[in-house]
ZAMARGU-4260 file (C-alpha; in steps of 0.2 Angstrom, whole numbers, plus 5000, padded with zeros to 4 digits):
<rodrens>
0) 5051/5165/4910 | 5058/5149/4919 | 5064/5152/4936 | 5078/5140/4941 | 5085/5137/4958
5) 5103/5129/4962 | 5104/5116/4974 | 5119/5104/4977 | 5116/5085/4974 | 5125/5072/4985
10) 5140/5074/4976 | 5142/5092/4979 | 5139/5098/4961 | 5126/5111/4957 | 5109/5104/4952
15) 5097/5114/4943 | 5078/5112/4944 | 5065/5121/4935 | 5047/5125/4940 | 5041/5110/4931
20) 5052/5098/4941 | 5046/5106/4957 | 5028/5103/4951 | 5031/5086/4945 | 5039/5081/4963
25) 5025/5090/4972 | 5012/5080/4963 | 5021/5064/4966 | 5021/5068/4985 | 5002/5071/4985
30) 4999/5055/4976 | 5010/5045/4988 | 5002/5054/5003 | 4985/5050/4997 | 4989/5031/4997
35) 4998/5033/5014 | 4982/5041/5021 | 4971/5027/5013 | 4981/5014/5021 | 4980/5023/5038
40) 4999/5024/5040 | 5000/5004/5041 | 5013/5004/5026 | 5028/5017/5028 | 5028/5032/5016
45) 5044/5027/5009 | 5035/5011/5001 | 5023/5022/4991 | 5037/5034/4986 | 5047/5021/4975
50) 5049/5022/4956 | 5037/5007/4954 | 5022/5019/4960 | 5029/5034/4952 | 5017/5036/4938
55) 5002/5032/4949 | 5007/5044/4962 | 5010/5058/4948 | 4992/5056/4942 | 4983/5055/4958
60) 4994/5070/4963 | 4987/5080/4948 | 4970/5075/4952 | 4972/5080/4970 | 4978/5097/4964
65) 4964/5100/4952 | 4951/5095/4965 | 4959/5108/4978 | 4960/5121/4965 | 4942/5119/4959
70) 4936/5118/4977 | 4944/5134/4982 | 4937/5143/4967 | 4919/5137/4970 | 4922/5142/4989
75) 4928/5159/4984 | 4913/5161/4973 | 4901/5156/4985 | 4908/5167/5000 | 4915/5181/4992
80) 4913/5185/4973 | 4894/5182/4973 | 4892/5196/4986 | 4903/5208/4976 | 4895/5206/4959
85) 4877/5207/4969 | 4871/5190/4960 | 4857/5181/4968
</rodrens>
């Protein structure tokens, strides 16, 4: 089931955004943030958040999310699940 949230756009009309739109936007933000951190804040974040860099930010953002997910699962396995299952 697809949850939808209703926001108003700049013209005051309802704007419907789905979960996929939210995931897409967050990936782009993560990608832009990575390049902002790489440049040590010398270039404004708005510069990386342009349509020109949209696809690059999207793929880098997906990669950051996957790395974070895998790191979290590995950490959970090493700290918590290994002791529960008594694996040595």
